[in-house]
MARTORNU-606549 format. One record per residue (C-alpha): x negated, y, z negated. Coordinates in steps of 0.05 Angstrom, whole numbers, plus 5000, padded with zeros to 4 digits. Each point is the difference from the previous one (the first is absolute). Example, Ala and Ser with C-alpha at 12.3 -4.5 7.8 and 13.67 -1.06 7.14 Angstrom:
2
475449104844 497350695013 
END
This chain:
749
829916224849 497549324977 502949645060 496350465048 493149844971 495249795055 497849284992 492549855008 501249305028 495549915061 503550045067 497049545052 501549745070 502249285000 500949875075 502250305066 504249745057 500550325068 506749895035 502650185069 502950654973 497750044928 494149934953 501449714932 495250104942 501049694931 497250394941 500649924925 502450604960 500749964924 500649245006 505550035054 498949705069 501850555050 501049885075 498550635041 502849925071 497850505053 505149985057 496250575035 506350375022 505750414974 500950454939 504049534955 497249594942 503249434963 498149844928 502149344968 498549554941 502649304990 500749584937 500449235009 506149934954 507149975026 507049794982 498649264998 495250104942 505250264952 502349514946 507549874999 501650474941 496350565038 502349875071 499250645040 494550294956 494950075057 505150405041 502250424941 492650174985 499150215073 505550524990 497250254934 492950105027 502650535048 504450384950 494950404961 492749894982 495550274945 496450415053 506450255034 505549964947 507350065018 505349555032 500150385067 492950275000 497049505048 505750035050 500150764998 492550065012 500449495056 505650405032 495950644996 494549645040 505049685048 497449344976 503749345004 499249574937 503349364977 498749324969 502449285010 500249364959 499249335034 499849294973 492550034988 497850725006 502150724984 497950565046 499650764990 498650475058 499950725023 499250285071 497750725010 496650495046 492450044991 500350704970 503449734938 496049364993 496050184937 506350234963 503949385024 494649524976 500450324931 507649975001 500749275020 494649724954 502650404941 505549474994 494749454998 495850364948 505950054953 507650105006 503750404947 504249404980 505550424968 506249654972 504650535029 497049885069 501049244992 507450114985 500850485058 496449545050 503949394976 506250255038 496150085065 496649324994 506449654981 503750315059 494549815049 499449294975 507149814984 504050425050 495950185061 495749375009 505649484990 503950345056 494749785050 501049295027 492749835010 498450174927 505749544979 497149435041 492950134977 502149944927 505549485009 495849444969 500650374933 507349784996 497949285006 494449944949 501549674932 500150394935 493150064971 496550025067 494950575003 503450295062 507249934975 501350745003 500950585048 492850215013 501450744997 504249954937 507449974983 503350604968 499949654932 492649845003 497950695025 504050334945 495849634948 493350225030 495650414953 494250475009 495449504967 502149465050 497850465057 493650204965 497949284990 500649875075 496650655018 493949994955 498649265011 500450015076 499050705028 492549934991 493950065047 499149255000 506649915037 501750665034 498150125073 499850715027 500650225073 499050695031 501050045076 499250595046 495450405046 493550044961 496350245062 503450684996 499450514944 501249464947 493549654980 499749334964 495050264949 504950544980 505749504993 495649574955 498550604956 507550154994 501249274982 494750014946 504150544966 507049745013 499649245004 499749834926 501749324970 505849994950 498049904928 504449864940 495350444958 502550605039 507449834990 502850624965 504949604958 495249444983 500949295025 497649294983 499449565062 502949314986 500149685070 494649705044 499550195074 505749715041 495650055062 496349384975 506349614986 500849335036 507349985021 503649335007 503449775065 507450155008 502049295017 497749304982 501949305023 504549894940 504050605019 502549935073 499550645041 506750355010 504350175059 504150634989 505250315046 502150734990 506150315031 498250595044 504450625007 499350025075 498249515056 492749924979 497049305001 493249924966 495949404980 494850154946 494849464984 495050114944 493649594996 495550014939 493249665005 498649364963 493150264978 497650644969 497950595044 492749904983 500149325035 503150275064 497150395057 504950585001 497150295064 501549345035 507050044971 500850695032 497949715067 504949434991 505650504989 498050365064 500149335037 507049844975 502350705019 497949925073 505550095051 496749715061 501349405045 499949354960 500650334932 505149824947 503250695003 500649995076 503349315001 505050184946 501750645038 500849625065 504849534965 504150614979 499149834926 496250614975 499350745013 493250054966 495149634955 495250364953 494849694955 496950394943 495349884942 502849844931 493950214960 499050114926 493549984963 499349264984 504649685051 501450095074 505049805052 504550205057 507050245011 504149925064 505650495018 503849705059 505950385028 504849475026 505450015053 506649694983 497749385038 493550014962 503650014933 503549355020 493149705014 496250304942 497449334976 497249855069 496550674999 496649814934 498249335031 496850355060 495950434952 497349394964 498549665066 495650605016 496649934932 498949265012 496750135067 495250504969 498549534943 498349455050 496650395055 498250694974 500950595047 497750025072 493250345004 502050485056 506250214962 495950084936 495250465039 506050435020 502850014929 493350234972 499650545053 507050254985 498649994926 493550385006 503050495050 505950154954 495250084942 496050525039 506350355026 502450084928 493950444986 501750545051 504050434951 499850114925 506849714982 499149345038 493049944971 503050034931 505249465017 494649565032 495850044936 506149784960 500349365042 492749874988 500950094925 505849515003 495849485037 494350124952 495149615043 492850154978 497550075072 505750475017 499150434939 492650045017 502850225068 495849505040 506349885040 497349695064 495749524960 506149794961 503949865064 494249625032 499949494944 507149775014 500549395045 505949605027 499049454948 500950504944 507450055016 500849254989 497250074930 504350634989 506549635015 498149464951 498650524946 506150415016 506049565013 504749524966 507150105026 502649804931 496650624970 503550515043 506650384996 504850165057 505450535000 505250195052 504250615012 506449885039 506950335003 503749334997 497149724935 505349694956 496950274936 501949684934 495050344953 497650714985 492850214994 497950174929 494850455031 503750375056 507349884983 500849725070 504049385021 495749415018 500049255009 494549584968 498349295018 494349505004 498449625063 494849504977 501149585063 498050595045 494050174956 497449295003 501250005075 496150645009 494349734958 500049375042 499650425064 494250394969 496049384985 501649605062 495350085060 503650285060 499449555061 501550595046 499250714973 506450395012 497550704987 493450245027 499050735020 497450035071 496050595027 497650085072 492549955008 497250705008 492550055006 495950434954 498450645037 492650175007 496550625026 497949955072 493350265024 503450215066 507050245015 505349465006 500249685069 507150245006 497650714992 494849925054 504949725050 505550514986 495850624995 500350155074 507649945000 500550454939 495950555034 503449935068 507350024978 501750224930 497149944931 502350194931 498050704978 494649864948 498850374934 494249704963 499450264929 493149774976 499749914925 493949874958 504149864938 497949304977 507149804980 503050095070 498649375039 504350175060 507050185022 503950145063 506650305021 502649935071 505950445019 503749795064 505250505028 505549635037 506150105042 506749684983 499150074925 504250635000 505549515017 502149804929 502049305020 493149875030 496750284938 503749534954 498849425048 492550124998 500050064924 503449324997 495249705051 493950264961 502849734934 501149325032 492950005027 497050184932 503949444968 497649535055 492650154986 500450074924 495149424991 494850335044 500950674965 499249644933 493349715023 497650685024 502250324935 496149474961 493950285036 501750714985 502750155070 506950325011 503450085067 507350205010 504950305050 506050434988 504950465037 500750734982 504150495040 498349925073 493149714985 497349314987 494549994947 494549484992 496150084935 494349634967 494850024945 494049584983 492849865016 498150415062 495949425027 506149545001 506050455008 499850075076 499749255010 505649894949 504150515038 498749625064 502549354968 506550334977 501450365065 498849365039 505149654955 504850585014 498949895075 501449254993 506050094954 506449695028 505250074945 505549494992 507050275000 500949734929 493950394975 502850655027 507049854973 497249904930 496450685003 506350335028 504049724942 494950254949 499850695034 507550044996 499949834926 494550514987 503850565035 506449814963 496350074934 497250675022 507050265016 502449764932 494750424967 502450704982 493350295020 500149665068 507250205008 498250734993 494049905044 504349695054 504450615002 493950465010 499649935075 494150475006 495549514963 502049435047 498850435061 493350254974 497649294991 503449775063 503049444958 507349804999 503750124936 501949404957 507250045026 497550015072 495149434986 505549574970 504550125060 494449825049 497549394963 507049724988 500749865075 492649865014 498049305024 493349665010 500950085075 501250754992 493550064961 495949655054 503150415056 498950664964 492749844984 498649855073 502050715019 495050354954 494050345034 494550474981 501550725021 493550354983 492949874979 499549624933 495650264945 495149554962 497050234935 494249584972 497050174933 493749724969 492749855017 501149725069 494149885045 500650185073 501049265015 505649944949 503450635027 499649715070 503049354976 505550364965 501950405062 500549355038 504149674945 504850594997 500850005075 501549265000 505150134945 503750475047 499549525059 502149414957 505750414970 502650235067 498149495053 505550285044 496650685004 496550125066 493550314978 498250245070 506450415004 498150404939 497450715013 492649975017 495950164938 493750394996 493949594980 499449904925 493650424997 503850635021 504050004936 495550374952 500950124927 502650705012 506449715031 501349544941 503850254939 495449914941 502549754933 500150484941 493150104971 496349735061 495650395048 497849855070 493749664975 503849494958 
END
């Protein structure tokens, strides 16, 4: 077949990036830029290609064309003809395949076991090489697209809010339409309309390809490149079986206008919700084009505004009882950028919604004047880099992470010199960013509330809404933005936690405690030594206890632990920003400490957290809040049909030594903060704990970890009289033959 002809374009390596759990190589195949991501584990591969054209690029008479084309590409290709052929072949391989259309990009992906990778590559890229574009398929798919766009999506409140500004825009405005197409517009769409978009934009110049999976197993990168040479073919109008004359230029190069301008005041829209939901949706579109903005800095700014730590905007609004949550996301399309805020309000918060907006702009003003604290910026960068690396630990998340990079379209990021890109961002850059980004008069604000006295109906969603201008508020917000704050109201505050460094000798704490550990009792140690470069270090400490078979004590300890984790969330955030994870949980009659991170730092981080646990003195109010949340959670579980059936299966509850949801609700309904404290005081160890440490630990690090784990037990149970525990044999008498080995490990591991 002509489409299967091997191209003789030279394939060459562009660059390589080594991550914590992945290696990314970028190669060029037949003119396409291909990202090969080796996650070094698992048998699943994800294949994806993205096109930088989305729903906002469609002209008004063709609103919804990008989404309609997305459907058509998957419903029969020249290589695999037939409406159901792709889905049937995918089902035979147990593959998951789908596509999505955003404002600025369209994505196509397939996830499959490695044994079907070659066939799956050919199947997915057949749609890119050339769809069938049959008129009968267009008519058939019209029903599915129209139902999705005009029935399913409008029933979702957040979609209504996201597109609410469409109802406000004047006739003739380029965005005065429903982005995914009204029934009338979709019905007028032709095959030639779709072909113009396809042939102009689905070209190697614009398309990015990603293949993620375990290339270190039987699948070799050089083989994948050979398969791509055969299957990854650029579309060409000359191969169109029906003949076609391209009449449009690439939309991917189009410079889109802003949604609002100063002559057209930004709207306030209130929609009536069908339930008790209260949501504030605030949409920000940048004053300048994307090319003039640092989009990586914008991503860090979003992370800053999302912080839920002491001193942050979100924490203060929660403490006032005004909001349930605040979430900031990126409003990105190819030539413009911005933010959107989804704030879930309480009833009291809805009454104070203008004050919430005012508080947001006070935060902006402070950043514009003072930038971001250097220590907080260090933590943000660490969190950002850590999340980036975490995303590349499995094939699906790797695919999603690459989508975000394609959205940002930052040259340094797409060259994958990620740490260099982060290093260039300084506190002062955020001051410039706010200036580029914000003018309160160029935003839109929508609300969802059950008590809206609606006097209009949405032309887009057929929903009741109230539309009004509030020029006075917009001017006030703009004044706040441009007025220096004499005293910053919202500044995230993190405790100072030193950077952990490797010690040449064991920690002093280990030296002083070692004699006690040997004389009385020590955790049973299983050290699984790994030479795999991706495993930095991990531990798991299992503490058998008494009293936790008493269901009231078990629930009390779960509440106590939850309150403690909430209490130290700032410290845990700092540790996470450095790639270190430490947590505690309750399971059955055991308390579990867990952690992951650099083996050189993990034991000291563990010591920090356990010392905080020892010093923790919860306020009654803190415990009452957690009790209330626990009660709500259990009530929701009981309301679930699945949990209802689970609750009736007593054997499962007994096996896990956990109370059923009904029992939990009965216990927690009468539980007080005082009950929690009294129950926790009665908990004691009843046998020797077991410590697992995994990674390349030196003898000194192992010794430090034993000490840290022992202190964790003593800090957790200061009431336990160590000397009254049964006398233990010296640690050296516990050889590997007495330790249950993990699957696949031998005694020499």
